[in-house]
C-alpha positions as CSV (number, residue, x, y, z in Angstrom):
1,Q,18.1,3.3,0.7
2,V,14.4,3.2,-0.3
3,Q,13.3,1.2,-3.4
4,L,9.9,1.5,-5.0
5,V,8.7,-0.9,-7.6
6,E,5.6,-0.3,-9.6
7,S,3.4,-2.9,-11.2
8,G,-0.1,-3.2,-12.7
9,G,0.2,-1.1,-15.8
10,G,-1.0,-2.2,-19.2
11,S,-3.4,-1.4,-22.1
12,V,-7.1,-0.8,-21.5
13,Q,-10.1,0.5,-23.4
14,A,-11.5,3.9,-22.6
15,G,-14.0,3.5,-19.7
16,G,-12.0,0.7,-18.3
17,S,-10.2,0.4,-15.0
18,L,-6.6,-0.5,-13.8
19,R,-5.1,-1.0,-10.4
20,L,-1.4,0.0,-9.9
21,S,0.7,-1.3,-7.0
22,C,3.9,0.1,-5.7
23,A,6.0,-2.1,-3.4
24,A,8.5,-0.3,-1.0
25,S,11.4,-1.9,0.4
26,G,14.8,-0.9,1.9
27,H,15.1,1.9,4.6
28,T,11.7,3.3,4.7
29,Y,10.5,6.1,6.9
30,R,7.5,6.0,9.4
31,N,6.2,9.4,8.6
32,Y,6.2,9.9,5.0
33,C,3.9,11.0,2.1
34,M,3.6,9.0,-1.0
35,A,2.3,9.8,-4.3
36,W,1.6,8.7,-8.0
37,F,3.0,10.9,-10.7
38,R,2.4,10.6,-14.5
39,Q,4.3,11.8,-17.6
40,S,3.5,11.6,-21.2
41,P,5.7,12.9,-24.1
42,G,5.8,16.6,-24.4
43,K,4.0,17.1,-21.1
44,E,5.3,18.1,-17.6
45,R,5.4,15.4,-15.0
46,E,2.3,15.9,-12.8
47,G,1.1,14.5,-9.7
48,V,-2.2,12.6,-9.8
49,A,-2.6,11.4,-6.3
50,H,-0.9,12.0,-3.0
51,I,-1.4,10.6,0.6
52,C,0.2,11.3,3.9
53,P,0.0,9.2,7.0
54,W,-2.5,11.4,8.9
55,G,-5.1,10.7,6.2
56,D,-4.6,13.9,4.0
57,T,-5.1,13.0,0.2
58,R,-4.8,15.4,-2.8
59,Y,-6.0,14.8,-6.4
60,P,-5.9,17.3,-9.3
61,D,-9.2,18.2,-11.1
62,S,-8.2,16.0,-14.1
63,V,-8.5,12.7,-12.1
64,K,-10.7,13.7,-9.1
65,G,-13.6,11.3,-8.8
66,R,-11.9,8.7,-10.9
67,F,-8.6,7.9,-9.1
68,T,-8.2,6.8,-5.6
69,I,-4.9,6.4,-3.7
70,S,-4.6,4.0,-0.8
71,K,-1.9,2.2,1.2
72,D,-1.5,-1.2,2.9
73,N,1.0,-0.3,5.6
74,A,1.5,-3.8,6.8
75,K,2.5,-4.9,3.3
76,N,4.5,-1.6,2.5
77,T,2.3,-1.2,-0.6
78,L,0.9,1.8,-2.2
79,F,-2.1,1.5,-4.7
80,L,-3.7,3.6,-7.3
81,Q,-7.2,2.6,-8.4
82,M,-8.0,4.2,-11.6
83,N,-11.5,4.0,-13.0
84,T,-13.3,5.5,-16.0
85,L,-10.0,5.7,-17.8
86,K,-9.7,8.1,-20.7
87,P,-7.2,8.4,-23.6
88,E,-5.6,11.4,-22.1
89,D,-4.7,9.2,-18.9
90,T,-2.1,7.5,-21.1
91,A,1.3,8.0,-19.6
92,M,4.2,6.4,-17.7
93,Y,3.0,6.3,-14.1
94,Y,5.5,6.7,-11.3
95,C,5.4,5.8,-7.6
96,A,7.2,8.4,-5.3
97,A,7.9,9.0,-1.6
98,T,9.0,12.1,0.3
99,G,10.8,10.7,3.3
100,P,9.8,12.3,6.6
101,K,7.2,14.9,6.3
102,W,4.7,16.6,8.5
103,T,2.7,18.5,5.8
104,M,1.2,17.6,2.4
105,V,3.6,18.4,-0.5
106,V,2.9,17.9,-4.2
107,G,5.9,19.1,-6.2
108,V,8.1,16.7,-8.1
109,G,11.0,18.3,-6.2
110,D,9.6,17.2,-2.9
111,Y,9.8,13.6,-3.7
112,P,13.4,12.2,-3.6
113,Y,12.3,8.5,-4.1
114,W,11.1,7.2,-7.3
115,G,10.2,3.9,-9.0
116,Q,11.1,3.0,-12.5
117,G,7.5,3.6,-13.7
118,T,4.7,1.4,-15.3
119,Q,3.1,2.3,-18.6
120,V,-0.6,2.9,-18.9
121,T,-2.1,3.1,-22.2
122,V,-5.8,3.9,-22.8
123,S,-7.2,3.4,-26.2
124,S,-10.6,4.4,-27.8
């Protein structure tokens, strides 16, 4: 039983920043990858940031250079720092975890644990 709870979403003007947090609780794994996904109406859910314990991170071109994923292991918390936000970043953002892994994975199907999501709205 792994529970993930996101926070930090909200409304921001284009060019602004937000910092999302994901608190993990329950029976967590030591060697897991975690990620942030997002989904907007009519679009496929996509990964925007992935991190694994050995330091591997992945970002799609759409957010590379603007988003940064990080973890505070002592507090069981995942973060997503989002800078220079654009209207196309508007979406529901989800925190997700893989369970035990030893290689980077980025597909939705690779992540069995999900939070409820937090809405991010970027306006012009």
